[in-house]
N, C-alpha and C positions, 0 to 999 in steps of 0.2 A: 500452351499446349507444346511447344518445342523446349520447354522446360521439364514437363514430363518425360519427352523422347530422350532430353539430355542426360538427367537423372537413372533413366533406364540403361541407357547405353554403358553409363559410368558403373553402375550396381551390376551389369553382366561382366565387365573388366573385373571388378573387384572380388567378385566370386569365383571368375574363370583362374585367377592369379593364385588362388587359394585352394582350386581344386574343390569346391562346396557344392558343387551343380548336384550331384549324388545325395546331399540332404536338403536340397530345396526343392520339396516335393510339394504340391500344394496342400496337402496334408501339414506335414511340418510349418509351411507358412502361414496356414490358417491359423496352426496353436501359437505360433511366435505373434500374430497380430493380436490375441486373444490375451496373452500374457503381457505384451507390452500396453494393452489397453487398459488392463487391471493395473499396472503397474502407474498411468496416467491417472487412473481414479486414485490411487493411494495419495495423490497431491491433494484432492479433497476432501481425504478421510474424515478428518475431525472439523473442519471449517466450510462454509460455502464459497469460499475464495481461496484459491492457490496459496499455500504459505512460500512457495518457491517457486517463483513463474520460471526461473531456468531450468528446475528440475521437469516441471510441467513442458517446457519447449522442447527439452531433451526426448521425452517421452512420445511425446507427439511425432518426433521426428522418425521415432523408432517404428512407430504404427505406420507412417506414410512410407517408409522403406520398405518394410515388409510387404505392404499392400501392393506397392509398383511391383515388387519382386513376384508377386505371386500371380499379379495380371499378367506380367510378363510371361511367367512360366504357362500359364493358362491360354495364353494367346489373345487376351482381352484387352482391348481399348478403353481404358478407365473413363476417358473423357467422355466417349459416346456413350458408355454403360450410364456415367451420371448424367448425361442429358436425358438419354431415355427415361432414367428414372423419376427425372425431375418431371417430364412430362406426363408419366404416370401418376404420379401423386398430385399434379394438377387439375387431373380429369377426378381423380377420386376424391380431391378435397378441393371442391371450387371455394373461391373466396366467400360467395353469398351464401353457405352453408357453414364453413368452417371458421370463419372470423370471430376471433374469441372462443374459440370452442376447442376443446382439448381432447376430446372423445375421439377414440379411433374409429373410421368408417368400415362398417359390414360390408 
């Protein structure tokens, strides 16, 4: 958790030094996440295994960076949100019903 806060603090300074705060709206950051996720998907476009793991790693980092910045702008604690989502998924997909089954819960 301290590592996410450390990244958040660094990114705040990085953005402030460049006076980019006005561009980092939730909408713009969400678009950036989607764009970078698309670039990550490109790494797997023709193969089931990434042909360039360094490129995939860089694109994953881009997604994470934009996600951290979006959470910061929106005042969301990503770790708490992730644990809440895991708890929700655990209730929605109990092992006895979901094991070996990829169907979406209704």
